[in-house]
PyMOL CGO cylinders between C-alpha atoms (Angstrom):
from pymol import cmd
from pymol.cgo import CYLINDER

trace = [
    CYLINDER, 95.00, 64.54, 94.93, 94.67, 67.14, 92.16, 0.3, 1, 1, 1, 1, 1, 1,
    CYLINDER, 94.67, 67.14, 92.16, 94.20, 66.31, 88.51, 0.3, 1, 1, 1, 1, 1, 1,
    CYLINDER, 94.20, 66.31, 88.51, 92.18, 63.17, 89.34, 0.3, 1, 1, 1, 1, 1, 1,
    CYLINDER, 92.18, 63.17, 89.34, 95.06, 61.38, 91.04, 0.3, 1, 1, 1, 1, 1, 1,
    CYLINDER, 95.06, 61.38, 91.04, 94.31, 59.18, 94.01, 0.3, 1, 1, 1, 1, 1, 1,
    CYLINDER, 94.31, 59.18, 94.01, 96.18, 59.78, 97.30, 0.3, 1, 1, 1, 1, 1, 1,
    CYLINDER, 96.18, 59.78, 97.30, 99.09, 57.45, 97.93, 0.3, 1, 1, 1, 1, 1, 1,
    CYLINDER, 99.09, 57.45, 97.93, 98.81, 57.71, 101.72, 0.3, 1, 1, 1, 1, 1, 1,
    CYLINDER, 98.81, 57.71, 101.72, 95.71, 56.69, 103.74, 0.3, 1, 1, 1, 1, 1, 1,
    CYLINDER, 95.71, 56.69, 103.74, 93.31, 59.62, 104.25, 0.3, 1, 1, 1, 1, 1, 1,
    CYLINDER, 93.31, 59.62, 104.25, 91.31, 59.91, 107.54, 0.3, 1, 1, 1, 1, 1, 1,
    CYLINDER, 91.31, 59.91, 107.54, 87.56, 59.61, 107.38, 0.3, 1, 1, 1, 1, 1, 1,
    CYLINDER, 87.56, 59.61, 107.38, 86.91, 63.28, 108.02, 0.3, 1, 1, 1, 1, 1, 1,
    CYLINDER, 86.91, 63.28, 108.02, 84.58, 65.70, 106.30, 0.3, 1, 1, 1, 1, 1, 1,
    CYLINDER, 84.58, 65.70, 106.30, 85.90, 68.97, 104.89, 0.3, 1, 1, 1, 1, 1, 1,
    CYLINDER, 85.90, 68.97, 104.89, 84.34, 70.83, 107.81, 0.3, 1, 1, 1, 1, 1, 1,
    CYLINDER, 84.34, 70.83, 107.81, 86.02, 68.41, 110.30, 0.3, 1, 1, 1, 1, 1, 1,
    CYLINDER, 86.02, 68.41, 110.30, 89.44, 68.93, 108.69, 0.3, 1, 1, 1, 1, 1, 1,
    CYLINDER, 89.44, 68.93, 108.69, 88.92, 72.77, 108.78, 0.3, 1, 1, 1, 1, 1, 1,
    CYLINDER, 88.92, 72.77, 108.78, 87.82, 72.80, 112.47, 0.3, 1, 1, 1, 1, 1, 1,
    CYLINDER, 87.82, 72.80, 112.47, 90.25, 70.24, 113.87, 0.3, 1, 1, 1, 1, 1, 1,
    CYLINDER, 90.25, 70.24, 113.87, 93.54, 71.13, 112.24, 0.3, 1, 1, 1, 1, 1, 1,
    CYLINDER, 93.54, 71.13, 112.24, 95.48, 72.48, 115.15, 0.3, 1, 1, 1, 1, 1, 1,
    CYLINDER, 95.48, 72.48, 115.15, 98.97, 73.68, 116.00, 0.3, 1, 1, 1, 1, 1, 1,
    CYLINDER, 98.97, 73.68, 116.00, 100.25, 70.35, 117.30, 0.3, 1, 1, 1, 1, 1, 1,
    CYLINDER, 100.25, 70.35, 117.30, 103.15, 70.45, 119.72, 0.3, 1, 1, 1, 1, 1, 1,
    CYLINDER, 103.15, 70.45, 119.72, 102.97, 67.87, 122.55, 0.3, 1, 1, 1, 1, 1, 1,
    CYLINDER, 102.97, 67.87, 122.55, 101.19, 65.27, 120.40, 0.3, 1, 1, 1, 1, 1, 1,
    CYLINDER, 101.19, 65.27, 120.40, 103.79, 65.09, 117.64, 0.3, 1, 1, 1, 1, 1, 1,
    CYLINDER, 103.79, 65.09, 117.64, 105.23, 61.55, 117.43, 0.3, 1, 1, 1, 1, 1, 1,
    CYLINDER, 105.23, 61.55, 117.43, 108.99, 62.15, 117.15, 0.3, 1, 1, 1, 1, 1, 1,
    CYLINDER, 108.99, 62.15, 117.15, 109.70, 58.41, 116.99, 0.3, 1, 1, 1, 1, 1, 1,
    CYLINDER, 109.70, 58.41, 116.99, 107.95, 57.64, 113.76, 0.3, 1, 1, 1, 1, 1, 1,
    CYLINDER, 107.95, 57.64, 113.76, 109.65, 58.42, 110.46, 0.3, 1, 1, 1, 1, 1, 1,
    CYLINDER, 109.65, 58.42, 110.46, 107.86, 60.56, 107.90, 0.3, 1, 1, 1, 1, 1, 1,
    CYLINDER, 107.86, 60.56, 107.90, 108.28, 59.31, 104.30, 0.3, 1, 1, 1, 1, 1, 1,
    CYLINDER, 108.28, 59.31, 104.30, 109.36, 61.87, 101.77, 0.3, 1, 1, 1, 1, 1, 1,
    CYLINDER, 109.36, 61.87, 101.77, 106.41, 60.83, 99.59, 0.3, 1, 1, 1, 1, 1, 1,
    CYLINDER, 106.41, 60.83, 99.59, 103.85, 62.12, 102.14, 0.3, 1, 1, 1, 1, 1, 1,
    CYLINDER, 103.85, 62.12, 102.14, 105.57, 65.53, 102.27, 0.3, 1, 1, 1, 1, 1, 1,
    CYLINDER, 105.57, 65.53, 102.27, 105.54, 65.60, 98.47, 0.3, 1, 1, 1, 1, 1, 1,
    CYLINDER, 105.54, 65.60, 98.47, 101.95, 64.56, 98.33, 0.3, 1, 1, 1, 1, 1, 1,
    CYLINDER, 101.95, 64.56, 98.33, 100.75, 67.20, 100.80, 0.3, 1, 1, 1, 1, 1, 1,
    CYLINDER, 100.75, 67.20, 100.80, 102.84, 69.90, 99.14, 0.3, 1, 1, 1, 1, 1, 1,
    CYLINDER, 102.84, 69.90, 99.14, 101.38, 69.00, 95.79, 0.3, 1, 1, 1, 1, 1, 1,
    CYLINDER, 101.38, 69.00, 95.79, 97.96, 69.80, 97.21, 0.3, 1, 1, 1, 1, 1, 1,
    CYLINDER, 97.96, 69.80, 97.21, 99.24, 72.94, 98.94, 0.3, 1, 1, 1, 1, 1, 1,
    CYLINDER, 99.24, 72.94, 98.94, 100.61, 74.36, 95.69, 0.3, 1, 1, 1, 1, 1, 1,
    CYLINDER, 100.61, 74.36, 95.69, 97.05, 74.64, 94.41, 0.3, 1, 1, 1, 1, 1, 1,
    CYLINDER, 97.05, 74.64, 94.41, 96.50, 77.52, 96.91, 0.3, 1, 1, 1, 1, 1, 1,
    CYLINDER, 96.50, 77.52, 96.91, 95.73, 81.00, 95.49, 0.3, 1, 1, 1, 1, 1, 1,
    CYLINDER, 95.73, 81.00, 95.49, 98.71, 83.36, 95.12, 0.3, 1, 1, 1, 1, 1, 1,
    CYLINDER, 98.71, 83.36, 95.12, 99.27, 86.80, 93.69, 0.3, 1, 1, 1, 1, 1, 1,
    CYLINDER, 99.27, 86.80, 93.69, 99.02, 86.86, 89.85, 0.3, 1, 1, 1, 1, 1, 1,
    CYLINDER, 99.02, 86.86, 89.85, 99.79, 83.11, 89.97, 0.3, 1, 1, 1, 1, 1, 1,
    CYLINDER, 99.79, 83.11, 89.97, 103.49, 84.07, 90.19, 0.3, 1, 1, 1, 1, 1, 1,
    CYLINDER, 103.49, 84.07, 90.19, 104.21, 81.06, 92.46, 0.3, 1, 1, 1, 1, 1, 1,
    CYLINDER, 104.21, 81.06, 92.46, 107.16, 82.81, 94.04, 0.3, 1, 1, 1, 1, 1, 1,
    CYLINDER, 107.16, 82.81, 94.04, 107.47, 80.14, 96.76, 0.3, 1, 1, 1, 1, 1, 1,
    CYLINDER, 107.47, 80.14, 96.76, 110.27, 77.78, 97.59, 0.3, 1, 1, 1, 1, 1, 1,
    CYLINDER, 110.27, 77.78, 97.59, 110.14, 75.03, 100.19, 0.3, 1, 1, 1, 1, 1, 1,
    CYLINDER, 110.14, 75.03, 100.19, 113.00, 73.34, 102.11, 0.3, 1, 1, 1, 1, 1, 1,
    CYLINDER, 113.00, 73.34, 102.11, 112.23, 70.06, 103.84, 0.3, 1, 1, 1, 1, 1, 1,
    CYLINDER, 112.23, 70.06, 103.84, 114.98, 69.44, 106.36, 0.3, 1, 1, 1, 1, 1, 1,
    CYLINDER, 114.98, 69.44, 106.36, 115.71, 65.81, 107.33, 0.3, 1, 1, 1, 1, 1, 1,
    CYLINDER, 115.71, 65.81, 107.33, 119.41, 66.08, 108.10, 0.3, 1, 1, 1, 1, 1, 1,
    CYLINDER, 119.41, 66.08, 108.10, 119.72, 65.69, 111.93, 0.3, 1, 1, 1, 1, 1, 1,
    CYLINDER, 119.72, 65.69, 111.93, 122.59, 68.15, 112.16, 0.3, 1, 1, 1, 1, 1, 1,
    CYLINDER, 122.59, 68.15, 112.16, 120.68, 70.82, 110.29, 0.3, 1, 1, 1, 1, 1, 1,
    CYLINDER, 120.68, 70.82, 110.29, 117.56, 70.19, 112.32, 0.3, 1, 1, 1, 1, 1, 1,
    CYLINDER, 117.56, 70.19, 112.32, 119.61, 70.70, 115.50, 0.3, 1, 1, 1, 1, 1, 1,
    CYLINDER, 119.61, 70.70, 115.50, 121.08, 73.92, 114.11, 0.3, 1, 1, 1, 1, 1, 1,
    CYLINDER, 121.08, 73.92, 114.11, 117.63, 75.20, 113.23, 0.3, 1, 1, 1, 1, 1, 1,
    CYLINDER, 117.63, 75.20, 113.23, 116.28, 74.36, 116.71, 0.3, 1, 1, 1, 1, 1, 1,
    CYLINDER, 116.28, 74.36, 116.71, 119.23, 76.08, 118.34, 0.3, 1, 1, 1, 1, 1, 1,
    CYLINDER, 119.23, 76.08, 118.34, 118.63, 79.19, 116.29, 0.3, 1, 1, 1, 1, 1, 1,
    CYLINDER, 118.63, 79.19, 116.29, 115.00, 79.15, 117.35, 0.3, 1, 1, 1, 1, 1, 1,
    CYLINDER, 115.00, 79.15, 117.35, 115.97, 78.98, 120.99, 0.3, 1, 1, 1, 1, 1, 1,
    CYLINDER, 115.97, 78.98, 120.99, 118.29, 81.90, 120.49, 0.3, 1, 1, 1, 1, 1, 1,
    CYLINDER, 118.29, 81.90, 120.49, 115.45, 83.66, 118.71, 0.3, 1, 1, 1, 1, 1, 1,
    CYLINDER, 115.45, 83.66, 118.71, 113.29, 83.37, 121.80, 0.3, 1, 1, 1, 1, 1, 1,
    CYLINDER, 113.29, 83.37, 121.80, 115.94, 85.24, 123.81, 0.3, 1, 1, 1, 1, 1, 1,
    CYLINDER, 115.94, 85.24, 123.81, 116.05, 87.94, 121.22, 0.3, 1, 1, 1, 1, 1, 1,
    CYLINDER, 116.05, 87.94, 121.22, 112.28, 88.19, 121.14, 0.3, 1, 1, 1, 1, 1, 1,
    CYLINDER, 112.28, 88.19, 121.14, 112.13, 88.49, 124.97, 0.3, 1, 1, 1, 1, 1, 1,
    CYLINDER, 112.13, 88.49, 124.97, 114.75, 91.24, 124.86, 0.3, 1, 1, 1, 1, 1, 1,
    CYLINDER, 114.75, 91.24, 124.86, 112.51, 93.25, 122.52, 0.3, 1, 1, 1, 1, 1, 1,
    CYLINDER, 112.51, 93.25, 122.52, 109.18, 92.36, 124.10, 0.3, 1, 1, 1, 1, 1, 1,
    CYLINDER, 109.18, 92.36, 124.10, 110.21, 93.00, 127.73, 0.3, 1, 1, 1, 1, 1, 1,
    CYLINDER, 110.21, 93.00, 127.73, 109.96, 90.77, 130.79, 0.3, 1, 1, 1, 1, 1, 1,
    CYLINDER, 109.96, 90.77, 130.79, 106.23, 89.94, 130.39, 0.3, 1, 1, 1, 1, 1, 1,
    CYLINDER, 106.23, 89.94, 130.39, 105.38, 89.64, 126.68, 0.3, 1, 1, 1, 1, 1, 1,
    CYLINDER, 105.38, 89.64, 126.68, 101.89, 88.25, 127.40, 0.3, 1, 1, 1, 1, 1, 1,
    CYLINDER, 101.89, 88.25, 127.40, 100.72, 91.62, 128.70, 0.3, 1, 1, 1, 1, 1, 1,
    CYLINDER, 100.72, 91.62, 128.70, 99.77, 94.33, 126.25, 0.3, 1, 1, 1, 1, 1, 1,
    CYLINDER, 99.77, 94.33, 126.25, 97.32, 94.65, 123.46, 0.3, 1, 1, 1, 1, 1, 1,
    CYLINDER, 97.32, 94.65, 123.46, 99.91, 94.04, 120.72, 0.3, 1, 1, 1, 1, 1, 1,
    CYLINDER, 99.91, 94.04, 120.72, 100.36, 90.43, 121.86, 0.3, 1, 1, 1, 1, 1, 1,
    CYLINDER, 100.36, 90.43, 121.86, 97.38, 89.41, 124.03, 0.3, 1, 1, 1, 1, 1, 1,
    CYLINDER, 97.38, 89.41, 124.03, 94.01, 91.05, 123.33, 0.3, 1, 1, 1, 1, 1, 1,
    CYLINDER, 94.01, 91.05, 123.33, 92.27, 89.03, 126.01, 0.3, 1, 1, 1, 1, 1, 1,
    CYLINDER, 92.27, 89.03, 126.01, 90.52, 86.53, 123.77, 0.3, 1, 1, 1, 1, 1, 1,
    CYLINDER, 90.52, 86.53, 123.77, 92.58, 83.45, 124.62, 0.3, 1, 1, 1, 1, 1, 1,
    CYLINDER, 92.58, 83.45, 124.62, 91.37, 81.48, 127.64, 0.3, 1, 1, 1, 1, 1, 1,
    CYLINDER, 91.37, 81.48, 127.64, 94.26, 79.03, 127.43, 0.3, 1, 1, 1, 1, 1, 1,
    CYLINDER, 94.26, 79.03, 127.43, 97.33, 81.28, 127.30, 0.3, 1, 1, 1, 1, 1, 1,
    CYLINDER, 97.33, 81.28, 127.30, 99.17, 79.54, 130.14, 0.3, 1, 1, 1, 1, 1, 1,
    CYLINDER, 99.17, 79.54, 130.14, 98.58, 76.07, 128.73, 0.3, 1, 1, 1, 1, 1, 1,
    CYLINDER, 98.58, 76.07, 128.73, 99.62, 77.17, 125.24, 0.3, 1, 1, 1, 1, 1, 1,
    CYLINDER, 99.62, 77.17, 125.24, 102.77, 78.71, 126.64, 0.3, 1, 1, 1, 1, 1, 1,
    CYLINDER, 102.77, 78.71, 126.64, 103.77, 75.41, 128.17, 0.3, 1, 1, 1, 1, 1, 1,
    CYLINDER, 103.77, 75.41, 128.17, 103.27, 73.60, 124.92, 0.3, 1, 1, 1, 1, 1, 1,
    CYLINDER, 103.27, 73.60, 124.92, 105.29, 76.22, 123.06, 0.3, 1, 1, 1, 1, 1, 1,
    CYLINDER, 105.29, 76.22, 123.06, 108.20, 75.70, 125.45, 0.3, 1, 1, 1, 1, 1, 1,
    CYLINDER, 108.20, 75.70, 125.45, 107.89, 71.91, 125.06, 0.3, 1, 1, 1, 1, 1, 1,
    CYLINDER, 107.89, 71.91, 125.06, 108.15, 72.16, 121.28, 0.3, 1, 1, 1, 1, 1, 1,
    CYLINDER, 108.15, 72.16, 121.28, 111.06, 74.58, 121.61, 0.3, 1, 1, 1, 1, 1, 1,
    CYLINDER, 111.06, 74.58, 121.61, 112.94, 71.96, 123.60, 0.3, 1, 1, 1, 1, 1, 1,
    CYLINDER, 112.94, 71.96, 123.60, 112.15, 69.23, 121.13, 0.3, 1, 1, 1, 1, 1, 1,
    CYLINDER, 112.15, 69.23, 121.13, 112.15, 71.02, 117.75, 0.3, 1, 1, 1, 1, 1, 1,
    CYLINDER, 112.15, 71.02, 117.75, 115.16, 69.11, 116.57, 0.3, 1, 1, 1, 1, 1, 1,
    CYLINDER, 115.16, 69.11, 116.57, 113.37, 65.79, 117.22, 0.3, 1, 1, 1, 1, 1, 1,
    CYLINDER, 113.37, 65.79, 117.22, 110.73, 66.33, 114.52, 0.3, 1, 1, 1, 1, 1, 1,
    CYLINDER, 110.73, 66.33, 114.52, 111.44, 63.98, 111.63, 0.3, 1, 1, 1, 1, 1, 1,
    CYLINDER, 111.44, 63.98, 111.63, 111.14, 66.85, 109.15, 0.3, 1, 1, 1, 1, 1, 1,
    CYLINDER, 111.14, 66.85, 109.15, 111.27, 70.61, 109.50, 0.3, 1, 1, 1, 1, 1, 1,
    CYLINDER, 111.27, 70.61, 109.50, 109.61, 72.41, 106.55, 0.3, 1, 1, 1, 1, 1, 1,
    CYLINDER, 109.61, 72.41, 106.55, 110.76, 75.96, 105.84, 0.3, 1, 1, 1, 1, 1, 1,
    CYLINDER, 110.76, 75.96, 105.84, 108.76, 77.90, 103.23, 0.3, 1, 1, 1, 1, 1, 1,
    CYLINDER, 108.76, 77.90, 103.23, 110.12, 81.11, 101.68, 0.3, 1, 1, 1, 1, 1, 1,
    CYLINDER, 110.12, 81.11, 101.68, 108.60, 83.59, 99.29, 0.3, 1, 1, 1, 1, 1, 1,
    CYLINDER, 108.60, 83.59, 99.29, 110.26, 85.75, 96.64, 0.3, 1, 1, 1, 1, 1, 1,
    CYLINDER, 110.26, 85.75, 96.64, 110.65, 89.35, 98.00, 0.3, 1, 1, 1, 1, 1, 1,
    CYLINDER, 110.65, 89.35, 98.00, 113.39, 91.16, 96.06, 0.3, 1, 1, 1, 1, 1, 1,
    CYLINDER, 113.39, 91.16, 96.06, 114.65, 93.94, 98.26, 0.3, 1, 1, 1, 1, 1, 1,
    CYLINDER, 114.65, 93.94, 98.26, 112.98, 92.53, 101.32, 0.3, 1, 1, 1, 1, 1, 1,
    CYLINDER, 112.98, 92.53, 101.32, 109.54, 93.50, 102.81, 0.3, 1, 1, 1, 1, 1, 1,
    CYLINDER, 109.54, 93.50, 102.81, 110.58, 95.62, 105.82, 0.3, 1, 1, 1, 1, 1, 1,
    CYLINDER, 110.58, 95.62, 105.82, 110.08, 98.99, 104.09, 0.3, 1, 1, 1, 1, 1, 1,
    CYLINDER, 110.08, 98.99, 104.09, 107.36, 97.91, 101.64, 0.3, 1, 1, 1, 1, 1, 1,
    CYLINDER, 107.36, 97.91, 101.64, 103.88, 99.48, 101.84, 0.3, 1, 1, 1, 1, 1, 1,
    CYLINDER, 103.88, 99.48, 101.84, 100.88, 97.45, 103.12, 0.3, 1, 1, 1, 1, 1, 1,
    CYLINDER, 100.88, 97.45, 103.12, 99.74, 96.50, 99.59, 0.3, 1, 1, 1, 1, 1, 1,
    CYLINDER, 99.74, 96.50, 99.59, 103.00, 94.73, 98.80, 0.3, 1, 1, 1, 1, 1, 1,
    CYLINDER, 103.00, 94.73, 98.80, 103.22, 93.21, 102.25, 0.3, 1, 1, 1, 1, 1, 1,
    CYLINDER, 103.22, 93.21, 102.25, 99.66, 91.83, 102.13, 0.3, 1, 1, 1, 1, 1, 1,
    CYLINDER, 99.66, 91.83, 102.13, 100.09, 90.60, 98.57, 0.3, 1, 1, 1, 1, 1, 1,
    CYLINDER, 100.09, 90.60, 98.57, 103.29, 88.81, 99.53, 0.3, 1, 1, 1, 1, 1, 1,
    CYLINDER, 103.29, 88.81, 99.53, 102.06, 87.18, 102.65, 0.3, 1, 1, 1, 1, 1, 1,
    CYLINDER, 102.06, 87.18, 102.65, 98.85, 86.21, 100.93, 0.3, 1, 1, 1, 1, 1, 1,
    CYLINDER, 98.85, 86.21, 100.93, 100.90, 84.44, 98.33, 0.3, 1, 1, 1, 1, 1, 1,
    CYLINDER, 100.90, 84.44, 98.33, 102.53, 82.01, 100.76, 0.3, 1, 1, 1, 1, 1, 1,
    CYLINDER, 102.53, 82.01, 100.76, 100.45, 81.66, 103.92, 0.3, 1, 1, 1, 1, 1, 1,
    CYLINDER, 100.45, 81.66, 103.92, 97.46, 80.18, 102.08, 0.3, 1, 1, 1, 1, 1, 1,
    CYLINDER, 97.46, 80.18, 102.08, 99.71, 77.49, 100.72, 0.3, 1, 1, 1, 1, 1, 1,
    CYLINDER, 99.71, 77.49, 100.72, 101.19, 76.83, 104.15, 0.3, 1, 1, 1, 1, 1, 1,
    CYLINDER, 101.19, 76.83, 104.15, 97.73, 76.42, 105.68, 0.3, 1, 1, 1, 1, 1, 1,
    CYLINDER, 97.73, 76.42, 105.68, 96.71, 74.09, 102.85, 0.3, 1, 1, 1, 1, 1, 1,
    CYLINDER, 96.71, 74.09, 102.85, 99.85, 72.07, 103.59, 0.3, 1, 1, 1, 1, 1, 1,
    CYLINDER, 99.85, 72.07, 103.59, 98.80, 71.80, 107.23, 0.3, 1, 1, 1, 1, 1, 1,
    CYLINDER, 98.80, 71.80, 107.23, 95.28, 70.72, 106.22, 0.3, 1, 1, 1, 1, 1, 1,
    CYLINDER, 95.28, 70.72, 106.22, 96.65, 68.05, 103.93, 0.3, 1, 1, 1, 1, 1, 1,
    CYLINDER, 96.65, 68.05, 103.93, 98.89, 66.77, 106.71, 0.3, 1, 1, 1, 1, 1, 1,
    CYLINDER, 98.89, 66.77, 106.71, 95.91, 66.58, 109.09, 0.3, 1, 1, 1, 1, 1, 1,
    CYLINDER, 95.91, 66.58, 109.09, 93.88, 64.59, 106.61, 0.3, 1, 1, 1, 1, 1, 1,
    CYLINDER, 93.88, 64.59, 106.61, 96.66, 61.97, 106.50, 0.3, 1, 1, 1, 1, 1, 1,
    CYLINDER, 96.66, 61.97, 106.50, 97.22, 61.67, 110.26, 0.3, 1, 1, 1, 1, 1, 1,
    CYLINDER, 97.22, 61.67, 110.26, 100.12, 64.06, 110.53, 0.3, 1, 1, 1, 1, 1, 1,
    CYLINDER, 100.12, 64.06, 110.53, 100.43, 67.39, 112.25, 0.3, 1, 1, 1, 1, 1, 1,
    CYLINDER, 100.43, 67.39, 112.25, 102.49, 70.55, 112.42, 0.3, 1, 1, 1, 1, 1, 1,
    CYLINDER, 102.49, 70.55, 112.42, 102.82, 73.80, 114.28, 0.3, 1, 1, 1, 1, 1, 1,
    CYLINDER, 102.82, 73.80, 114.28, 103.08, 77.27, 112.91, 0.3, 1, 1, 1, 1, 1, 1,
    CYLINDER, 103.08, 77.27, 112.91, 106.27, 78.71, 114.46, 0.3, 1, 1, 1, 1, 1, 1,
    CYLINDER, 106.27, 78.71, 114.46, 107.61, 82.18, 113.62, 0.3, 1, 1, 1, 1, 1, 1,
    CYLINDER, 107.61, 82.18, 113.62, 110.19, 82.73, 116.40, 0.3, 1, 1, 1, 1, 1, 1,
    CYLINDER, 110.19, 82.73, 116.40, 112.81, 81.78, 113.81, 0.3, 1, 1, 1, 1, 1, 1,
    CYLINDER, 112.81, 81.78, 113.81, 112.22, 85.07, 112.07, 0.3, 1, 1, 1, 1, 1, 1,
    CYLINDER, 112.22, 85.07, 112.07, 114.15, 86.81, 114.84, 0.3, 1, 1, 1, 1, 1, 1,
    CYLINDER, 114.15, 86.81, 114.84, 117.13, 84.92, 113.47, 0.3, 1, 1, 1, 1, 1, 1,
    CYLINDER, 117.13, 84.92, 113.47, 116.02, 84.97, 109.84, 0.3, 1, 1, 1, 1, 1, 1,
    CYLINDER, 116.02, 84.97, 109.84, 119.30, 86.01, 108.32, 0.3, 1, 1, 1, 1, 1, 1,
    CYLINDER, 119.30, 86.01, 108.32, 121.16, 83.28, 110.21, 0.3, 1, 1, 1, 1, 1, 1,
    CYLINDER, 121.16, 83.28, 110.21, 118.49, 80.78, 109.18, 0.3, 1, 1, 1, 1, 1, 1,
    CYLINDER, 118.49, 80.78, 109.18, 118.83, 81.81, 105.55, 0.3, 1, 1, 1, 1, 1, 1,
    CYLINDER, 118.83, 81.81, 105.55, 122.58, 81.40, 105.69, 0.3, 1, 1, 1, 1, 1, 1,
    CYLINDER, 122.58, 81.40, 105.69, 122.23, 77.95, 107.30, 0.3, 1, 1, 1, 1, 1, 1,
    CYLINDER, 122.23, 77.95, 107.30, 119.82, 76.72, 104.56, 0.3, 1, 1, 1, 1, 1, 1,
    CYLINDER, 119.82, 76.72, 104.56, 121.39, 78.58, 101.61, 0.3, 1, 1, 1, 1, 1, 1,
    CYLINDER, 121.39, 78.58, 101.61, 118.36, 80.82, 101.08, 0.3, 1, 1, 1, 1, 1, 1,
    CYLINDER, 118.36, 80.82, 101.08, 119.18, 84.11, 99.32, 0.3, 1, 1, 1, 1, 1, 1,
    CYLINDER, 119.18, 84.11, 99.32, 118.25, 86.46, 102.17, 0.3, 1, 1, 1, 1, 1, 1,
    CYLINDER, 118.25, 86.46, 102.17, 118.03, 89.63, 100.06, 0.3, 1, 1, 1, 1, 1, 1,
    CYLINDER, 118.03, 89.63, 100.06, 115.55, 87.99, 97.59, 0.3, 1, 1, 1, 1, 1, 1,
    CYLINDER, 115.55, 87.99, 97.59, 113.45, 85.67, 99.82, 0.3, 1, 1, 1, 1, 1, 1,
    CYLINDER, 113.45, 85.67, 99.82, 111.57, 85.98, 103.07, 0.3, 1, 1, 1, 1, 1, 1,
    CYLINDER, 111.57, 85.98, 103.07, 111.07, 82.98, 105.32, 0.3, 1, 1, 1, 1, 1, 1,
    CYLINDER, 111.07, 82.98, 105.32, 107.48, 82.43, 106.46, 0.3, 1, 1, 1, 1, 1, 1,
    CYLINDER, 107.48, 82.43, 106.46, 108.28, 80.23, 109.45, 0.3, 1, 1, 1, 1, 1, 1,
    CYLINDER, 108.28, 80.23, 109.45, 109.46, 76.81, 110.43, 0.3, 1, 1, 1, 1, 1, 1,
    CYLINDER, 109.46, 76.81, 110.43, 107.01, 73.90, 110.57, 0.3, 1, 1, 1, 1, 1, 1,
    CYLINDER, 107.01, 73.90, 110.57, 107.85, 70.67, 112.38, 0.3, 1, 1, 1, 1, 1, 1,
    CYLINDER, 107.85, 70.67, 112.38, 106.12, 67.73, 110.69, 0.3, 1, 1, 1, 1, 1, 1,
    CYLINDER, 106.12, 67.73, 110.69, 105.34, 64.39, 112.33, 0.3, 1, 1, 1, 1, 1, 1,
    CYLINDER, 105.34, 64.39, 112.33, 102.61, 61.83, 112.64, 0.3, 1, 1, 1, 1, 1, 1,
    CYLINDER, 102.61, 61.83, 112.64, 100.39, 62.72, 115.59, 0.3, 1, 1, 1, 1, 1, 1,
    CYLINDER, 100.39, 62.72, 115.59, 99.78, 60.70, 118.73, 0.3, 1, 1, 1, 1, 1, 1,
    CYLINDER, 99.78, 60.70, 118.73, 96.18, 59.81, 118.01, 0.3, 1, 1, 1, 1, 1, 1,
    CYLINDER, 96.18, 59.81, 118.01, 94.13, 61.47, 115.30, 0.3, 1, 1, 1, 1, 1, 1,
    CYLINDER, 94.13, 61.47, 115.30, 91.21, 62.86, 117.31, 0.3, 1, 1, 1, 1, 1, 1,
    CYLINDER, 91.21, 62.86, 117.31, 91.37, 66.59, 117.75, 0.3, 1, 1, 1, 1, 1, 1,
    CYLINDER, 91.37, 66.59, 117.75, 88.69, 68.95, 118.87, 0.3, 1, 1, 1, 1, 1, 1,
    CYLINDER, 88.69, 68.95, 118.87, 87.69, 72.44, 117.62, 0.3, 1, 1, 1, 1, 1, 1,
    CYLINDER, 87.69, 72.44, 117.62, 89.57, 75.15, 119.46, 0.3, 1, 1, 1, 1, 1, 1,
    CYLINDER, 89.57, 75.15, 119.46, 88.22, 77.83, 121.77, 0.3, 1, 1, 1, 1, 1, 1,
    CYLINDER, 88.22, 77.83, 121.77, 87.11, 80.74, 119.67, 0.3, 1, 1, 1, 1, 1, 1,
    CYLINDER, 87.11, 80.74, 119.67, 84.88, 83.75, 120.23, 0.3, 1, 1, 1, 1, 1, 1,
    CYLINDER, 84.88, 83.75, 120.23, 81.44, 83.31, 118.64, 0.3, 1, 1, 1, 1, 1, 1,
    CYLINDER, 81.44, 83.31, 118.64, 80.84, 84.76, 115.23, 0.3, 1, 1, 1, 1, 1, 1,
    CYLINDER, 80.84, 84.76, 115.23, 78.32, 87.33, 116.46, 0.3, 1, 1, 1, 1, 1, 1,
    CYLINDER, 78.32, 87.33, 116.46, 81.01, 88.90, 118.63, 0.3, 1, 1, 1, 1, 1, 1,
    CYLINDER, 81.01, 88.90, 118.63, 83.52, 89.35, 115.78, 0.3, 1, 1, 1, 1, 1, 1,
    CYLINDER, 83.52, 89.35, 115.78, 81.46, 89.78, 112.63, 0.3, 1, 1, 1, 1, 1, 1,
    CYLINDER, 81.46, 89.78, 112.63, 80.56, 93.33, 111.55, 0.3, 1, 1, 1, 1, 1, 1,
    CYLINDER, 80.56, 93.33, 111.55, 78.03, 94.06, 108.77, 0.3, 1, 1, 1, 1, 1, 1,
    CYLINDER, 78.03, 94.06, 108.77, 78.63, 97.13, 106.59, 0.3, 1, 1, 1, 1, 1, 1,
    CYLINDER, 78.63, 97.13, 106.59, 80.86, 98.90, 109.12, 0.3, 1, 1, 1, 1, 1, 1,
    CYLINDER, 80.86, 98.90, 109.12, 82.73, 98.44, 112.43, 0.3, 1, 1, 1, 1, 1, 1,
]
cmd.load_cgo(trace, "trace")
């Protein structure tokens, strides 16, 4: 913990490099049967709030949803969001450089796990919904404001996922909900005109704690020195 505090919940015997390389989007290995104490959410979020953010404005707000009825409503909105996404993306959204640039060797397998989580989203003990202050919304903002805003919330979300991993929990970064963002904001009481939702993150203990590094292109294929 920060400020010299000791963690309340057991921490796995993992190096920093192991945490960084084995924190995955966990879908099929989320243990929906095991309760998640509020204290572990609070502990992981305390760590996450140390993440860098623009001008240290800390314009983030976090909703941790335990209520079963609200979790079911969020999950149903996410399933509706998939339909909306497919309407916009066309019949085969995996084709095209905007969505698949040909670097993922496990697209079909990942697609199956995405659908599995979509069916079971409501079963996660906690759904965490981060939002960031964006008066007037981001849709028409220039790239500077967009990058600054996303950079002021996504680093904290990733830190939250790293902290979960170190304590034997997992999550998955889901953004389908943003196709139904206004409805989600209304459900959770988020002021839609002033805050942008960054995603919905199911949180649960994982089935087993051994995870491998993911398939990635080697550094020498993606790193450019001085220019493209």
